[in-house]
N, C-alpha and C positions, 0 to 999 in steps of 0.2 A: 504493499500500499504506500503510495506516494505521500510526501510531506504536504502537497497541495490538497490531496483527499482529506488528510488529517485536518488541515486548517479550515476546511469548509465544513467540519463537524461530523465527518463519518467516523464511525467507531472502529478501532483496529480489531483484528481477530484476536481472541483471548482464551485463556483457560483459568478457571477459577476453583480453587480446591480449599479444603480445611486441613490444618495440621494441628496435632496435639503433642504435647511434650511434657516431660516432668523432671525433677531433680530431687535428689534425697540426701540426707545427712543425719548423723546421730544427734539427738537433742542435747543441748548444753546447759539447760537450766531445769530446775525442778520447782514447781509451784505447789505449795502446801497450804491447804485451807483448815485451820485449827479452830476449835471451839473451847471456851472455858465455861464450865457449868457449875454453879455453886449454890447449894441449898442452905437456908438458915431460916430462923424464926422471925426475923424482921427484915424489912428492905435494906436498912442501913448495914446489918451484918452480912447480908448476902452480897451486896455491892463491894463491901470492903474485902471480903474473902476472894471475889472474882479480880479485883484490882490487885491484890496481892499475888495472885496466880499469874496474872498478866504480866507483871513486872518480872517475876521469875522466869517466865517462859521467854520473855524479850531478852533478858540477861543471857540466859542459856543460848539463845540464837546468836547472840553478838559474839560470845565466846567461841562459837563455831563458824566465825567469818561470815555471818550474814550482816550486811550493812544497813544502816539506819534507814536508807531509801528503800529497802526490800523488806522492812517489817511495817505493817500497816494494819489498823483497825478498820474493819469493814461494817461492823454493826455492834450494838450493845442493847440490852434490854433486861428488865426485871418483871417478873409475872407471879401472882399468887399461885400457891399450890394448895388444892382443895382436899379436904378429907375424902376418904373412901366412898362415902355416901353423898359427898358434894353439898353438905349442908354447912360447912364452916371451912375458914382458911386455916390450913395447918402450917403454913410457912410460906417462904418466898423463894423464888429461883432467879438467880442473876445469870444472864448469858452474855459472853463477850466473844466475837469472832474476830480471829486474827488471820492475815495472809502473809506468808513467808516466801521469799524468792531465793532458793538456794543456786548460786552461779558455779559451784563445784559439785557436780554430780556425785563424786565419790565420797562427799562429806554427808550424804543423806542419811545412812543408817546411824552415824555418830550423833548427828543432829537430832533425829527422832528419839533416840535413847536419851539424850540429854534434855530434850523438851519433856518427854514422858516422866523423867525423875524429878524435874522441877515442878510440874503441875500436879503430879500424883493422879488420883482417881478423878479429879476435876476435868481432866483432858479428854476432849473428843477430836478425832481426826476425821473431818467431813470428806476430804478428798486429797489425793496426791496425783499430780499430773506433770508429765515431761513436756518440754517445750523447746522451741528455738528462739534464742533472744532477738536475732536479726535475720528475717527471712529474705530480705532483699537480694542478696547474692544467689539464693536458690531460685527466686523468681526470675531473675535474669537468665540464669542457665535454662530454666524451663521454657522462658520465651524463645531463647535461641533454639532449643530442641524442637519446638512447635513450628517455628519458621522453617527449619531445615527438613522436617517431615513434609510441610506444605510444598517446598521446593522440589523434593524428590518426586512426589506425586504429580506435580505439574510437569516435570521433565519426562516422566513416563507417558503422560497423556499427549504431550506435544509430540514425542517420537512416534506414538501410535498414529498421530494425524499427519505425519510426515513433515513435522515443523521444529523449530527450535524455540527456547524461550528467549524473549526480549526483555524489556523493562518492566518493572513492577508497576502496575496501574493502580491497584488498591490494597490496602492493608486494614483490616478490621479485626480488633481483639475480640475473642469470644466473650460472652456475658459471664462465664465461670472463671475467667482469667483474674489474677492468678489464685487458684484454689488451694487450699491448705488440707492436708490429709495426714492423719497420724493414728490410723487403726492399730497399728502393731506396737506403737510405743505407749500409747495412752494406758495406764493402769489405775483407775479410780478405786480407792480403798474406802468404801463408804462407812462411816460410823464405826471406825476402829477406836477403841479405847486405850488407856494406858496399860492395859493388861497384856497388850501385844508383846512388848519387851523383845530384846534380842535382836532388834533391827528388822527392816522391811525388804524382802527381796522384790525389788523393782527391776524389770527388765527394760534396758534403754531402747532398743529396737531402733527403727529408722523413721523419721518423719519426711514427708515429700510435699513439694509444691508442684501443681499442675498449671498448665497454660493451654489456651487454645487460640488459634488465629485463622482468619480467612484472607486468602490472598489471591490476586488474579494478576496473571502476566500476559504481556502481549505475545502473541504467536508469529514467529517470523517464517516465511517461506513455506506456509502450509500447502500442501499438495491438494489441489482442487479435486482430483480423483479420490482422495481420502476422506475429505470433509467438505461438505457445502455449506457449512454454517460458519458465522463470524465469532461463535463462542462455544467453547466446550466446558460445561459445567459438571464437576466431578461430584456435586451434591445434589441429587435429583430432588431433595426436598425443598431445596432453595426456590424462593418465588421467581418467576421470569422477570427480567428487567423491563420495566414499562417502556424504556427508550428504544428497545429492540423493534425493528420492523416486524409486522405480522408474519406469522409462518416461519421466523427464525428462531434460534437459540435452543432448537430440539437437537438431541444428539443424532449424529449421522448414522443412516441406515447401513 
């Protein structure tokens, strides 16, 4: 197709495909959701006991190289406890929720043991999950893999059509990019108490980031005997382009 034809608004022959890619890495941080639960006969006594336990847990965490920025309170409350028949208040329960971020994964077991010793039977572990602190490098690698996947598909279709790939015409990132998946690495340990002792066997596994991209390339030197259409669309579910002339955009017979 000549430059004069392009300048007049004619669309170049093209191929459009979707590529997917992923990149994985071992998690480098652990997120721990802790609860402190203290029962007592009065609101003040329950709150005081919870505060003391929180201070002890925070001190134990700091002793195991958890920084101040990685120790945070997410909620606190106090509620009445009713007698078995519900007719009278039997006492009060104070609850304080803490979040810890452990940036040295090998420290996890020692940290949990220290926290459990500091809080005693007031400790509740609501969940432990592994994560990646900075996913940007993985997302970049996943996008590169997705684009290369699309390029390889497009090159195959171009060869089948007796053509070669030219310039890139469009690049559209998929709605799911860049997705994050950690099914093998996440180990949520719900409602474990201080009785666990002896450390927690947590498998690190691998986390992955996925990406999807839709790319169209110009087709150069297409063989008219191989294809009679201006566009090869590798994804049949994609809607037809409204700018294509009627009767075009269908796969070659």
